[in-house]
Each structure stands twice: as C-alpha cells, then as structure tokens.
N, C-alpha and C positions, 0 to 999 in steps of 0.2 A: 721511561722512554719519552722524549718529546714528540708532540704531534707536529706534523708538517704537511703542507699541501701535496697532493698526489699529482706527480707529473704525468704527462701522457706516457703509457708504457704499452709494449707490444701486447696483443690480445692473450688473455690468460694470465698475464704477469702483472705484478705490482712491484714498487721499490723495495718492499720487504722481502721479495723473492731473491733479492741480490744482497748478500751479506756485505760486499764491499762498499755498496751505495749506503747501506745502514750504518756501517762503521765510519764512513766519511761524515755523514750527517751527525752521528753521536759525537765524533771528535770535534766538530766546529760548533755544535749547538750552543755551547756556552762560552764562546770565545770572547764575548763582549764587543765593545766598540772601539777596539784598537786598530784602526785602519793600517797605520804605518807599521805596526808590529807584525800584522798578520797577513796582509794581502798577498805578498809574494809566495809565502808558505801555502796559503789556501789556493792560489791559482796554479801552483807546481802540482799540488796534490790532486786538484781537479783535472788537470791535463793527464796525469797519470791514470786517474779513474776512467776517464773517457778514451784512453789509449791514443792520444794525439801527441805530436812532438813537443818537446820542451823548448822554450824560447832560445833564441841565439845569444851569444855574448854581444855586448855593446861595442860598436865600432865608432872610431873618431868621427867620421863623416856620416851625418844623419841620413844621407841618401842610401847608405848601406844597411841601415837599421830597419829592416822589414818585419821583424818578429822579436821584439824585446819588451823588457820592463822600462818604464820611465822614458819614453820617447819625447823628445823635445819637439814642440810645435809652436809655431807663430800664430797668435790669436789676434784677430782684428776685431776690435769693439764697434759698435754702431756710430761712434763719433768719429771713426777713421784712425784712431790711435791704435797701436799694436804693442804687444808684449809677448814674452815667451811663457809658455806653461809646459806641462808634461802630462802625457797620457799614461796611465798606470801600466797597462798591458796593450801593446800595440801590434797588430797584425795588418801589413799593407793590404789595401784592396777589401778590407773587411771591417766589421764594426768591431771596436774593442771596448771592453768594460772600463768604466771609470769607477773603482771599487769605493764604496762607503759601507762600512760595516754598521749593522745595527746592534743594539744591545741584546737583542733577541733575534735569532736566526729565523723564528717563526713570524716575525713581523716583516713587512715589506721593507726592502732596502731601497735607497736612492740609486739610481743609475743614470749617468750622463752618457749616452752614445754619441760617438763621433765617428766621421768616416776619415 
C-alpha cells in the first residue's frame, strides 16, 4: 500500500475507514505521468467518488459550456497579445483544475487554478 497525505476527515474517521477512497487511491497510485491519457477518467471517477454530477456534453457555443472538459478560453499575455487555450475541466463560476499528473501520486502535483 502506498502512503499518502491524510486529508481532513470527520472526527473519529480517516481515509482508511472508507474502502471506496482507498480503492480510488490504490487504482491511481501508479498511473504515471500520462496526463492526456488519464485525466478525464481520473476526474470522472473522482466525481463519482465525491457523489457530484458528471460533466455536460460539449456544445458548439462556448457560452453554453458551463461544466465540461476542454473548455476553450482566450488568454491574454502581458504584452497584450492573445491566443486560445483550454481548461482541462471547467465549471463556470468556480475554480477548475488544470491537471498535470506526477509520476508518483504521493508527490505534489502542479495545479494551475483559473477562474
């Protein structure tokens, strides 16, 4: 079993008290650094584990895309130039993670949070 940081848990419980959490951690512990291959599956399974709704299907008009994978956004650099990029998992009016998988889930992973 891999060691992992203890998250804040309700009083008298720990992550190991929840077999679903342990199974999730065990499943993803050795996933490697393959962000493109893994992040959508990882986030879908995380939504299921947390009992939150799955993302919506992508719509042609980005204004209709409030909760999706790969949300297109316009990025303006300091020099005033702009280009388009993508947010891995977007939820309007919230912060969405820009996933970057580390080679070891026990190491800190990079996260670029955007509004």
